[in-house]
N, C-alpha and C positions, 0 to 999 in steps of 0.2 A: 528593366524595372518590373515588368509583369511577372517574370519568373521568380524574382526575389520576393515579391509580394505573395506569390503563390506558395513559396517555401515557408514564409513566415506564417501564412494561414495554416499550412499543414502542421507546423510546429505547435501553433496555438491549439489546433484541434486535438493533437495528441496530448498536450498538457491538460486540456479540459477533460479528456477521457480518463486520465490518471486521477485527477481531482474527483471526478464523479464516481469512480470505482472505490475510492478509499472511504472509510477505513475497513469496510466489511470484506472487500475482495480487492486483490491487486489486478490491474489490467497489465499482465506481463508483456503481452504483445506490444501495447502502446509504450510501455517503459523501454523495452528493447529497441523499438524503432526510434524513439526520441533520443536515446543514447547513441544509436548508430548515426543519427543525423547531426547531433551537436558535438559528439566526441572529437571528430577531426578538427572542428573549429577551435575547441579548447586546446587541443594538442598543438596546433599551429601557433596559437597565442603563447603557449608555454615555450615552444622552441624559440620564438622570437625574443621573449623576455628573459628566459632562464638559460637558453643556449645549451641545453642538455636533454637528450632523449629520455633518460630516466626521470628527470625532474618534470618534463612535459607529461610523461605517462602518469606520474604521481598527481600532478595538477589535474589532469583529465579525470582521474578516478575520484579525487576529493570533490571536485566541483559537481560531477555527475551524481555522486552519493548525496551531497547536500541538496541538489536540485530535486532528486526523487523524494528525499525526506520532506522537503518543503511542499512539494506537490501533494504527497500523501496526506500531510497535515492540513492541507487547504490554505497554507500560508502565502501562496503566490496569488495576489489579488487580481493581477491582470495577466491572464494566460497569453494574451496577444503580445505581451512584452517579454516572453520567456527567453528569447535570444539576448535581449538587453540584460535580463537578470543573470543569465549564465556568464556573459562577458564581464559584467560588473563584479560578479562573484570571483571569477578568475583573476581579475585585476586586484581585488582586495586580498585574495589568497596569496598572490605573489608578493604584495606589500608586506603582509604578515610574515611570510617566510623570510623575507630580507631582514625584517626587524628581529626575528628570532635566530638569525644566523649567528649572531655573537653568542647566544646561549648555547647553540650546538658546538661552537668552537670551544667554549669553556668546558663542555662535557667531554669533548675529545681530548682536551688537554688534561682533564682530571682522570680520564680512563685511556691512557695512551696504548697504542698497539704493543709497545715494548713490554707491557706487563704480562705478556704471555710467558709461561714457564719455558726455560731453556731446554729442559729435558722432561720426558714423561715421568710422572710421579709414580710411586710404588703402587698407588691405588689403581693405576692404569695397567699394571702388570697383567699379562695374559691377553691384552688387547694388541691389535696391530699398531706398531709405533707410528706416531704422527711426525711428518716432516715439518718441524716448527718453523724453519726458515720459509718454506713454501707457504705455510699457513699465514705467516706475517705478510708475505708478498700478496697473497690472495685477498686477505682482509684489507690491506692497504689499497688494493685496486678497486674495491667496492665504492659506489657513490657514497658521499659523506653521510647522507641520511640513513642508508642501510647499515653502514658501519656503526653509526651511533646507536641505532636500535639493537643490533646484535651485541655490541659491547655492553650496553646497559642491561640487556636481558641476561646474557650468559656470564659475563664477568662481574657485573654489578648485582646479579641475581635479583632483578627487579621484575615485578609482574607488568603485564601490558598496560594496566591502568596507570601505574606510576610512571612508566616510560611515556605514555600518551600525555600525561599532565606536564611532565618536564619539557617535552618537545612541542607542546601545543598542538597535538593531533588527537584524533579519536582512537579509542582502544582497538576498534576494528581495523583502522588504517595501520596501526602499529603491527597488528598480526599479519596483515597483507605484506607490509614492508619487510617484516621478519622472515616470512615465508620466501619472498622474492630474494632476499639477501642470502638465506641459507641455500637456495637453489643455485645461485651464482657462485657461492663459496664452494659448494659441493662440486659444481662443474669445473671450477678452477683447480680444485685439489685432485680431481680424477682425470683431468686433461693430460694428454701426453706431455712429457717434459719439454719438448720442442715447442709445442703450441702454447704452453703457459708463459 
């Protein structure tokens, strides 16, 4: 009990430092330490309730970004309850994601993977040909959220703000998800044939 109380006190002290430093300056060290301390708890919550490493990582990022924003704004009234705030936010985020799951499914149905061109177009002449079958497989192997963001961005030609609104995310989170998805897609496309 003493160790848990000490940890909670440390978390509260870090939260107070972040609140006190905003908005004129950011206490980067306090922010990094609070994220280091709370991130694993959020990740474990995500793994338990979402059963996906990628979804747990997304949850951790979303909750920590929201926490830091709220602390910088001074919107967390009781820094001593920062852990409760984080776990409550994680819980509500999971509930929101489950509610919006049907919306994501509709988007993926509207923009199916099969809409990729069967052959490279004339505009792509001079470029290295793309293995469309492999691209389909790699795109299909991405987590649903990353696939939806990539399809809406590149096939639907929609900006991050529009994608964020449709998927109930922040535009910054859409850009992070898009970057992560592109890295995974690139890794899959460039992997050895046997490893893919």
